[in-house]
HTML snippet that shows the backbone in 3Dmol.js (N, CA, C, O; Angstrom):
<script src="https://3Dmol.org/build/3Dmol-min.js"></script>
<div id="view" style="width:600px;height:400px;position:relative"></div>
<script>
const pdb = `
ATOM      1  N   UNK A   1       0.835  -1.172   0.000  1.00  0.00           N
ATOM      2  CA  UNK A   1       0.000   0.000   0.000  1.00  0.00           C
ATOM      3  C   UNK A   1       0.890   1.249   0.000  1.00  0.00           C
ATOM      4  O   UNK A   1       1.941   1.282   0.641  1.00  0.00           O
ATOM      5  N   UNK A   2       0.453   2.254  -0.720  1.00  0.00           N
ATOM      6  CA  UNK A   2       1.201   3.508  -0.775  1.00  0.00           C
ATOM      7  C   UNK A   2       0.370   4.659  -0.200  1.00  0.00           C
ATOM      8  O   UNK A   2      -0.855   4.694  -0.314  1.00  0.00           O
ATOM      9  N   UNK A   3       1.076   5.578   0.411  1.00  0.00           N
ATOM     10  CA  UNK A   3       0.474   6.818   0.910  1.00  0.00           C
ATOM     11  C   UNK A   3       1.274   7.970   0.308  1.00  0.00           C
ATOM     12  O   UNK A   3       2.493   7.880   0.161  1.00  0.00           O
ATOM     13  N   UNK A   4       0.588   9.037  -0.033  1.00  0.00           N
ATOM     14  CA  UNK A   4       1.242  10.231  -0.564  1.00  0.00           C
ATOM     15  C   UNK A   4       1.104  11.352   0.449  1.00  0.00           C
ATOM     16  O   UNK A   4       0.019  11.608   0.971  1.00  0.00           O
ATOM     17  N   UNK A   5       2.210  12.012   0.717  1.00  0.00           N
ATOM     18  CA  UNK A   5       2.236  13.100   1.685  1.00  0.00           C
ATOM     19  C   UNK A   5       2.676  14.376   0.974  1.00  0.00           C
ATOM     20  O   UNK A   5       3.707  14.395   0.302  1.00  0.00           O
ATOM     21  N   UNK A   6       1.896  15.432   1.123  1.00  0.00           N
ATOM     22  CA  UNK A   6       2.293  16.730   0.582  1.00  0.00           C
ATOM     23  C   UNK A   6       3.123  17.447   1.639  1.00  0.00           C
ATOM     24  O   UNK A   6       2.758  17.498   2.813  1.00  0.00           O
ATOM     25  N   UNK A   7       4.254  18.000   1.190  1.00  0.00           N
ATOM     26  CA  UNK A   7       5.220  18.603   2.108  1.00  0.00           C
ATOM     27  C   UNK A   7       5.701  19.939   1.538  1.00  0.00           C
ATOM     28  O   UNK A   7       6.031  20.033   0.355  1.00  0.00           O
ATOM     29  N   UNK A   8       5.737  20.954   2.370  1.00  0.00           N
ATOM     30  CA  UNK A   8       6.310  22.243   1.975  1.00  0.00           C
ATOM     31  C   UNK A   8       7.692  22.394   2.605  1.00  0.00           C
ATOM     32  O   UNK A   8       7.956  21.866   3.685  1.00  0.00           O
ATOM     33  N   UNK A   9       8.566  23.121   1.917  1.00  0.00           N
ATOM     34  CA  UNK A   9       9.860  23.463   2.486  1.00  0.00           C
ATOM     35  C   UNK A   9      11.045  22.726   1.895  1.00  0.00           C
ATOM     36  O   UNK A   9      12.187  23.105   2.153  1.00  0.00           O
ATOM     37  N   UNK A  10      10.810  21.679   1.106  1.00  0.00           N
ATOM     38  CA  UNK A  10      11.929  20.979   0.467  1.00  0.00           C
ATOM     39  C   UNK A  10      12.393  21.804  -0.736  1.00  0.00           C
ATOM     40  O   UNK A  10      11.581  22.244  -1.550  1.00  0.00           O
ATOM     41  N   UNK A  11      13.715  22.009  -0.834  1.00  0.00           N
ATOM     42  CA  UNK A  11      14.230  22.829  -1.925  1.00  0.00           C
ATOM     43  C   UNK A  11      15.294  22.149  -2.785  1.00  0.00           C
ATOM     44  O   UNK A  11      15.678  22.681  -3.827  1.00  0.00           O
ATOM     45  N   UNK A  12      15.779  20.966  -2.354  1.00  0.00           N
ATOM     46  CA  UNK A  12      16.880  20.342  -3.094  1.00  0.00           C
ATOM     47  C   UNK A  12      16.907  18.840  -2.804  1.00  0.00           C
ATOM     48  O   UNK A  12      16.079  18.325  -2.053  1.00  0.00           O
ATOM     49  N   UNK A  13      17.871  18.150  -3.412  1.00  0.00           N
ATOM     50  CA  UNK A  13      18.001  16.710  -3.198  1.00  0.00           C
ATOM     51  C   UNK A  13      18.396  16.387  -1.765  1.00  0.00           C
ATOM     52  O   UNK A  13      18.019  15.337  -1.244  1.00  0.00           O
ATOM     53  N   UNK A  14      19.143  17.263  -1.128  1.00  0.00           N
ATOM     54  CA  UNK A  14      19.499  17.045   0.273  1.00  0.00           C
ATOM     55  C   UNK A  14      18.231  17.026   1.134  1.00  0.00           C
ATOM     56  O   UNK A  14      18.101  16.202   2.039  1.00  0.00           O
ATOM     57  N   UNK A  15      17.315  17.926   0.849  1.00  0.00           N
ATOM     58  CA  UNK A  15      16.032  17.956   1.565  1.00  0.00           C
ATOM     59  C   UNK A  15      15.280  16.644   1.342  1.00  0.00           C
ATOM     60  O   UNK A  15      14.713  16.080   2.278  1.00  0.00           O
ATOM     61  N   UNK A  16      15.280  16.165   0.101  1.00  0.00           N
ATOM     62  CA  UNK A  16      14.599  14.908  -0.215  1.00  0.00           C
ATOM     63  C   UNK A  16      15.171  13.757   0.613  1.00  0.00           C
ATOM     64  O   UNK A  16      14.419  12.945   1.152  1.00  0.00           O
ATOM     65  N   UNK A  17      16.487  13.689   0.714  1.00  0.00           N
ATOM     66  CA  UNK A  17      17.128  12.613   1.481  1.00  0.00           C
ATOM     67  C   UNK A  17      16.802  12.726   2.972  1.00  0.00           C
ATOM     68  O   UNK A  17      16.619  11.715   3.650  1.00  0.00           O
ATOM     69  N   UNK A  18      16.732  13.944   3.472  1.00  0.00           N
ATOM     70  CA  UNK A  18      16.404  14.163   4.883  1.00  0.00           C
ATOM     71  C   UNK A  18      14.982  13.677   5.180  1.00  0.00           C
ATOM     72  O   UNK A  18      14.753  13.021   6.197  1.00  0.00           O
ATOM     73  N   UNK A  19      14.040  13.989   4.313  1.00  0.00           N
ATOM     74  CA  UNK A  19      12.655  13.554   4.475  1.00  0.00           C
ATOM     75  C   UNK A  19      12.568  12.034   4.330  1.00  0.00           C
ATOM     76  O   UNK A  19      11.886  11.374   5.115  1.00  0.00           O
ATOM     77  N   UNK A  20      13.253  11.478   3.332  1.00  0.00           N
ATOM     78  CA  UNK A  20      13.267  10.030   3.112  1.00  0.00           C
ATOM     79  C   UNK A  20      13.740   9.307   4.368  1.00  0.00           C
ATOM     80  O   UNK A  20      13.111   8.343   4.806  1.00  0.00           O
ATOM     81  N   UNK A  21      14.829   9.763   4.939  1.00  0.00           N
ATOM     82  CA  UNK A  21      15.390   9.131   6.134  1.00  0.00           C
ATOM     83  C   UNK A  21      14.406   9.218   7.312  1.00  0.00           C
ATOM     84  O   UNK A  21      14.229   8.246   8.047  1.00  0.00           O
ATOM     85  N   UNK A  22      13.778  10.369   7.486  1.00  0.00           N
ATOM     86  CA  UNK A  22      12.824  10.554   8.587  1.00  0.00           C
ATOM     87  C   UNK A  22      11.622   9.628   8.429  1.00  0.00           C
ATOM     88  O   UNK A  22      11.158   9.043   9.408  1.00  0.00           O
ATOM     89  N   UNK A  23      11.116   9.493   7.209  1.00  0.00           N
ATOM     90  CA  UNK A  23       9.942   8.646   6.984  1.00  0.00           C
ATOM     91  C   UNK A  23      10.280   7.172   7.089  1.00  0.00           C
ATOM     92  O   UNK A  23       9.493   6.396   7.631  1.00  0.00           O
ATOM     93  N   UNK A  24      11.435   6.772   6.581  1.00  0.00           N
ATOM     94  CA  UNK A  24      11.818   5.364   6.618  1.00  0.00           C
ATOM     95  C   UNK A  24      12.137   4.889   8.033  1.00  0.00           C
ATOM     96  O   UNK A  24      12.227   3.685   8.273  1.00  0.00           O
ATOM     97  N   UNK A  25      12.309   5.810   8.962  1.00  0.00           N
ATOM     98  CA  UNK A  25      12.550   5.446  10.358  1.00  0.00           C
ATOM     99  C   UNK A  25      11.258   5.068  11.083  1.00  0.00           C
ATOM    100  O   UNK A  25      11.302   4.529  12.189  1.00  0.00           O
ATOM    101  N   UNK A  26      10.112   5.347  10.467  1.00  0.00           N
ATOM    102  CA  UNK A  26       8.822   5.035  11.093  1.00  0.00           C
ATOM    103  C   UNK A  26       8.495   3.552  10.968  1.00  0.00           C
ATOM    104  O   UNK A  26       8.787   2.927   9.948  1.00  0.00           O
ATOM    105  N   UNK A  27       7.889   2.995  12.008  1.00  0.00           N
ATOM    106  CA  UNK A  27       7.452   1.603  11.983  1.00  0.00           C
ATOM    107  C   UNK A  27       6.446   1.385  10.866  1.00  0.00           C
ATOM    108  O   UNK A  27       5.530   2.186  10.681  1.00  0.00           O
ATOM    109  N   UNK A  28       6.618   0.300  10.122  1.00  0.00           N
ATOM    110  CA  UNK A  28       5.683  -0.059   9.065  1.00  0.00           C
ATOM    111  C   UNK A  28       6.039   0.481   7.702  1.00  0.00           C
ATOM    112  O   UNK A  28       5.415   0.106   6.709  1.00  0.00           O
ATOM    113  N   UNK A  29       7.037   1.365   7.627  1.00  0.00           N
ATOM    114  CA  UNK A  29       7.424   1.953   6.340  1.00  0.00           C
ATOM    115  C   UNK A  29       8.507   1.097   5.697  1.00  0.00           C
ATOM    116  O   UNK A  29       9.565   0.864   6.282  1.00  0.00           O
ATOM    117  N   UNK A  30       8.223   0.636   4.487  1.00  0.00           N
ATOM    118  CA  UNK A  30       9.201  -0.147   3.731  1.00  0.00           C
ATOM    119  C   UNK A  30      10.180   0.775   3.008  1.00  0.00           C
ATOM    120  O   UNK A  30      11.391   0.556   3.029  1.00  0.00           O
ATOM    121  N   UNK A  31       9.630   1.822   2.363  1.00  0.00           N
ATOM    122  CA  UNK A  31      10.472   2.784   1.659  1.00  0.00           C
ATOM    123  C   UNK A  31       9.721   4.103   1.490  1.00  0.00           C
ATOM    124  O   UNK A  31       8.501   4.175   1.639  1.00  0.00           O
ATOM    125  N   UNK A  32      10.486   5.133   1.177  1.00  0.00           N
ATOM    126  CA  UNK A  32       9.896   6.453   0.917  1.00  0.00           C
ATOM    127  C   UNK A  32      10.693   7.128  -0.184  1.00  0.00           C
ATOM    128  O   UNK A  32      11.917   7.011  -0.236  1.00  0.00           O
ATOM    129  N   UNK A  33       9.998   7.831  -1.061  1.00  0.00           N
ATOM    130  CA  UNK A  33      10.630   8.592  -2.128  1.00  0.00           C
ATOM    131  C   UNK A  33      10.072  10.008  -2.062  1.00  0.00           C
ATOM    132  O   UNK A  33       8.866  10.216  -2.196  1.00  0.00           O
ATOM    133  N   UNK A  34      10.952  10.974  -1.854  1.00  0.00           N
ATOM    134  CA  UNK A  34      10.529  12.377  -1.748  1.00  0.00           C
ATOM    135  C   UNK A  34      10.935  13.146  -3.004  1.00  0.00           C
ATOM    136  O   UNK A  34      11.948  12.840  -3.632  1.00  0.00           O
ATOM    137  N   UNK A  35      10.136  14.141  -3.358  1.00  0.00           N
ATOM    138  CA  UNK A  35      10.423  14.999  -4.507  1.00  0.00           C
ATOM    139  C   UNK A  35      10.193  16.449  -4.120  1.00  0.00           C
ATOM    140  O   UNK A  35       9.074  16.852  -3.802  1.00  0.00           O
ATOM    141  N   UNK A  36      11.281  17.237  -4.151  1.00  0.00           N
ATOM    142  CA  UNK A  36      11.119  18.662  -3.841  1.00  0.00           C
ATOM    143  C   UNK A  36      10.382  19.377  -4.969  1.00  0.00           C
ATOM    144  O   UNK A  36       9.697  20.371  -4.729  1.00  0.00           O
ATOM    145  N   UNK A  37      10.517  18.880  -6.196  1.00  0.00           N
ATOM    146  CA  UNK A  37       9.850  19.508  -7.330  1.00  0.00           C
ATOM    147  C   UNK A  37       8.332  19.333  -7.252  1.00  0.00           C
ATOM    148  O   UNK A  37       7.581  20.249  -7.586  1.00  0.00           O
ATOM    149  N   UNK A  38       7.885  18.157  -6.812  1.00  0.00           N
ATOM    150  CA  UNK A  38       6.452  17.877  -6.702  1.00  0.00           C
ATOM    151  C   UNK A  38       5.891  18.198  -5.324  1.00  0.00           C
ATOM    152  O   UNK A  38       4.682  18.123  -5.104  1.00  0.00           O
ATOM    153  N   UNK A  39       6.775  18.556  -4.397  1.00  0.00           N
ATOM    154  CA  UNK A  39       6.387  18.880  -3.021  1.00  0.00           C
ATOM    155  C   UNK A  39       5.621  17.735  -2.364  1.00  0.00           C
ATOM    156  O   UNK A  39       4.606  17.946  -1.700  1.00  0.00           O
ATOM    157  N   UNK A  40       6.135  16.505  -2.566  1.00  0.00           N
ATOM    158  CA  UNK A  40       5.465  15.364  -1.958  1.00  0.00           C
ATOM    159  C   UNK A  40       6.438  14.224  -1.712  1.00  0.00           C
ATOM    160  O   UNK A  40       7.562  14.215  -2.213  1.00  0.00           O
ATOM    161  N   UNK A  41       5.974  13.270  -0.930  1.00  0.00           N
ATOM    162  CA  UNK A  41       6.696  12.029  -0.706  1.00  0.00           C
ATOM    163  C   UNK A  41       5.704  10.890  -0.858  1.00  0.00           C
ATOM    164  O   UNK A  41       4.553  10.987  -0.432  1.00  0.00           O
ATOM    165  N   UNK A  42       6.168   9.807  -1.473  1.00  0.00           N
ATOM    166  CA  UNK A  42       5.355   8.604  -1.608  1.00  0.00           C
ATOM    167  C   UNK A  42       5.952   7.564  -0.670  1.00  0.00           C
ATOM    168  O   UNK A  42       7.130   7.218  -0.765  1.00  0.00           O
ATOM    169  N   UNK A  43       5.114   7.075   0.237  1.00  0.00           N
ATOM    170  CA  UNK A  43       5.533   6.108   1.247  1.00  0.00           C
ATOM    171  C   UNK A  43       4.961   4.746   0.875  1.00  0.00           C
ATOM    172  O   UNK A  43       3.759   4.619   0.638  1.00  0.00           O
ATOM    173  N   UNK A  44       5.814   3.731   0.822  1.00  0.00           N
ATOM    174  CA  UNK A  44       5.372   2.355   0.595  1.00  0.00           C
ATOM    175  C   UNK A  44       5.409   1.639   1.939  1.00  0.00           C
ATOM    176  O   UNK A  44       6.434   1.609   2.620  1.00  0.00           O
ATOM    177  N   UNK A  45       4.262   1.061   2.305  1.00  0.00           N
ATOM    178  CA  UNK A  45       4.147   0.372   3.588  1.00  0.00           C
ATOM    179  C   UNK A  45       4.474  -1.107   3.451  1.00  0.00           C
ATOM    180  O   UNK A  45       4.274  -1.705   2.394  1.00  0.00           O
ATOM    181  N   UNK A  46       4.975  -1.685   4.528  1.00  0.00           N
ATOM    182  CA  UNK A  46       5.201  -3.122   4.583  1.00  0.00           C
ATOM    183  C   UNK A  46       3.846  -3.818   4.560  1.00  0.00           C
ATOM    184  O   UNK A  46       2.835  -3.235   4.951  1.00  0.00           O
ATOM    185  N   UNK A  47       3.829  -5.065   4.103  1.00  0.00           N
ATOM    186  CA  UNK A  47       2.581  -5.835   4.015  1.00  0.00           C
ATOM    187  C   UNK A  47       1.882  -5.879   5.375  1.00  0.00           C
ATOM    188  O   UNK A  47       2.490  -6.229   6.387  1.00  0.00           O
ATOM    189  N   UNK A  48       0.606  -5.523   5.380  1.00  0.00           N
ATOM    190  CA  UNK A  48      -0.193  -5.566   6.597  1.00  0.00           C
ATOM    191  C   UNK A  48       0.034  -4.412   7.560  1.00  0.00           C
ATOM    192  O   UNK A  48      -0.605  -4.356   8.611  1.00  0.00           O
ATOM    193  N   UNK A  49       0.917  -3.503   7.229  1.00  0.00           N
ATOM    194  CA  UNK A  49       1.224  -2.384   8.130  1.00  0.00           C
ATOM    195  C   UNK A  49       0.232  -1.243   7.927  1.00  0.00           C
ATOM    196  O   UNK A  49      -0.367  -1.094   6.863  1.00  0.00           O
ATOM    197  N   UNK A  50       0.080  -0.452   8.969  1.00  0.00           N
ATOM    198  CA  UNK A  50      -0.727   0.765   8.887  1.00  0.00           C
ATOM    199  C   UNK A  50       0.177   1.927   9.291  1.00  0.00           C
ATOM    200  O   UNK A  50       1.258   1.728   9.845  1.00  0.00           O
ATOM    201  N   UNK A  51      -0.279   3.124   9.007  1.00  0.00           N
ATOM    202  CA  UNK A  51       0.541   4.294   9.275  1.00  0.00           C
ATOM    203  C   UNK A  51      -0.298   5.372   9.928  1.00  0.00           C
ATOM    204  O   UNK A  51      -1.335   5.769   9.397  1.00  0.00           O
ATOM    205  N   UNK A  52       0.148   5.844  11.076  1.00  0.00           N
ATOM    206  CA  UNK A  52      -0.548   6.881  11.819  1.00  0.00           C
ATOM    207  C   UNK A  52      -0.166   8.249  11.254  1.00  0.00           C
ATOM    208  O   UNK A  52       1.010   8.611  11.236  1.00  0.00           O
ATOM    209  N   UNK A  53      -1.151   8.997  10.799  1.00  0.00           N
ATOM    210  CA  UNK A  53      -0.898  10.304  10.191  1.00  0.00           C
ATOM    211  C   UNK A  53      -0.167  11.250  11.143  1.00  0.00           C
ATOM    212  O   UNK A  53       0.681  12.029  10.707  1.00  0.00           O
ATOM    213  N   UNK A  54      -0.484  11.191  12.422  1.00  0.00           N
ATOM    214  CA  UNK A  54       0.173  12.072  13.397  1.00  0.00           C
ATOM    215  C   UNK A  54       1.668  11.772  13.507  1.00  0.00           C
ATOM    216  O   UNK A  54       2.471  12.686  13.694  1.00  0.00           O
ATOM    217  N   UNK A  55       2.045  10.498  13.393  1.00  0.00           N
ATOM    218  CA  UNK A  55       3.467  10.130  13.436  1.00  0.00           C
ATOM    219  C   UNK A  55       4.199  10.617  12.187  1.00  0.00           C
ATOM    220  O   UNK A  55       5.352  11.041  12.259  1.00  0.00           O
ATOM    221  N   UNK A  56       3.520  10.553  11.046  1.00  0.00           N
ATOM    222  CA  UNK A  56       4.102  11.060   9.798  1.00  0.00           C
ATOM    223  C   UNK A  56       4.289  12.567   9.908  1.00  0.00           C
ATOM    224  O   UNK A  56       5.343  13.096   9.558  1.00  0.00           O
ATOM    225  N   UNK A  57       3.270  13.249  10.392  1.00  0.00           N
ATOM    226  CA  UNK A  57       3.329  14.707  10.562  1.00  0.00           C
ATOM    227  C   UNK A  57       4.481  15.089  11.491  1.00  0.00           C
ATOM    228  O   UNK A  57       5.237  16.014  11.193  1.00  0.00           O
ATOM    229  N   UNK A  58       4.618  14.387  12.606  1.00  0.00           N
ATOM    230  CA  UNK A  58       5.689  14.678  13.563  1.00  0.00           C
ATOM    231  C   UNK A  58       7.064  14.436  12.939  1.00  0.00           C
ATOM    232  O   UNK A  58       7.982  15.232  13.137  1.00  0.00           O
ATOM    233  N   UNK A  59       7.210  13.346  12.192  1.00  0.00           N
ATOM    234  CA  UNK A  59       8.502  13.029  11.566  1.00  0.00           C
ATOM    235  C   UNK A  59       8.916  14.123  10.581  1.00  0.00           C
ATOM    236  O   UNK A  59      10.075  14.535  10.552  1.00  0.00           O
ATOM    237  N   UNK A  60       7.966  14.586   9.780  1.00  0.00           N
ATOM    238  CA  UNK A  60       8.262  15.623   8.786  1.00  0.00           C
ATOM    239  C   UNK A  60       8.550  16.959   9.466  1.00  0.00           C
ATOM    240  O   UNK A  60       9.515  17.639   9.118  1.00  0.00           O
ATOM    241  N   UNK A  61       7.721  17.333  10.430  1.00  0.00           N
ATOM    242  CA  UNK A  61       7.929  18.599  11.131  1.00  0.00           C
ATOM    243  C   UNK A  61       9.235  18.595  11.920  1.00  0.00           C
ATOM    244  O   UNK A  61       9.942  19.602  11.948  1.00  0.00           O
ATOM    245  N   UNK A  62       9.564  17.467  12.563  1.00  0.00           N
ATOM    246  CA  UNK A  62      10.814  17.377  13.314  1.00  0.00           C
ATOM    247  C   UNK A  62      12.036  17.420  12.404  1.00  0.00           C
ATOM    248  O   UNK A  62      13.125  17.800  12.834  1.00  0.00           O
ATOM    249  N   UNK A  63      11.850  17.027  11.139  1.00  0.00           N
ATOM    250  CA  UNK A  63      12.950  17.091  10.169  1.00  0.00           C
ATOM    251  C   UNK A  63      13.133  18.512   9.631  1.00  0.00           C
ATOM    252  O   UNK A  63      14.096  18.791   8.918  1.00  0.00           O
ATOM    253  N   UNK A  64      12.202  19.410   9.977  1.00  0.00           N
ATOM    254  CA  UNK A  64      12.334  20.806   9.570  1.00  0.00           C
ATOM    255  C   UNK A  64      11.495  21.218   8.383  1.00  0.00           C
ATOM    256  O   UNK A  64      11.721  22.276   7.795  1.00  0.00           O
ATOM    257  N   UNK A  65      10.522  20.388   8.024  1.00  0.00           N
ATOM    258  CA  UNK A  65       9.674  20.681   6.871  1.00  0.00           C
ATOM    259  C   UNK A  65       8.218  20.766   7.332  1.00  0.00           C
ATOM    260  O   UNK A  65       7.900  20.432   8.474  1.00  0.00           O
ATOM    261  N   UNK A  66       7.345  21.211   6.441  1.00  0.00           N
ATOM    262  CA  UNK A  66       5.939  21.415   6.810  1.00  0.00           C
ATOM    263  C   UNK A  66       5.046  20.332   6.208  1.00  0.00           C
ATOM    264  O   UNK A  66       4.917  20.226   4.988  1.00  0.00           O
ATOM    265  N   UNK A  67       4.434  19.534   7.077  1.00  0.00           N
ATOM    266  CA  UNK A  67       3.431  18.545   6.666  1.00  0.00           C
ATOM    267  C   UNK A  67       2.187  19.298   6.208  1.00  0.00           C
ATOM    268  O   UNK A  67       1.700  20.174   6.922  1.00  0.00           O
ATOM    269  N   UNK A  68       1.662  18.966   5.019  1.00  0.00           N
ATOM    270  CA  UNK A  68       0.441  19.609   4.529  1.00  0.00           C
ATOM    271  C   UNK A  68      -0.739  18.660   4.680  1.00  0.00           C
ATOM    272  O   UNK A  68      -1.715  18.982   5.358  1.00  0.00           O
ATOM    273  N   UNK A  69      -0.653  17.479   4.043  1.00  0.00           N
ATOM    274  CA  UNK A  69      -1.714  16.479   4.173  1.00  0.00           C
ATOM    275  C   UNK A  69      -1.211  15.133   3.674  1.00  0.00           C
ATOM    276  O   UNK A  69      -0.194  15.045   2.985  1.00  0.00           O
ATOM    277  N   UNK A  70      -1.949  14.084   4.039  1.00  0.00           N
ATOM    278  CA  UNK A  70      -1.602  12.739   3.615  1.00  0.00           C
ATOM    279  C   UNK A  70      -2.815  12.103   2.942  1.00  0.00           C
ATOM    280  O   UNK A  70      -3.930  12.174   3.459  1.00  0.00           O
ATOM    281  N   UNK A  71      -2.589  11.485   1.793  1.00  0.00           N
ATOM    282  CA  UNK A  71      -3.653  10.774   1.054  1.00  0.00           C
ATOM    283  C   UNK A  71      -3.369   9.295   1.078  1.00  0.00           C
ATOM    284  O   UNK A  71      -4.134   8.510   0.518  1.00  0.00           O
TER     285      UNK A  71
END
`;
const viewer = $3Dmol.createViewer("view");
viewer.addModel(pdb, "pdb");
viewer.setStyle({}, {cartoon: {color: "spectrum"}});
viewer.zoomTo();
viewer.render();
</script>
């Protein structure tokens, strides 16, 4: 299952890697791909895993970026 997160504040590939690392540290996340150009990250979950939106928001905000919404 994939979730898409809209994020403000990413400006370069370094920002993308910082967001990727923060998201991949969350339980249940198999991988994450961030794009500063699209202002989003796509999160792939492990089989049977769920993802708490508040934990995603905290991970992004703690990394220094602005969580907008998750689909």
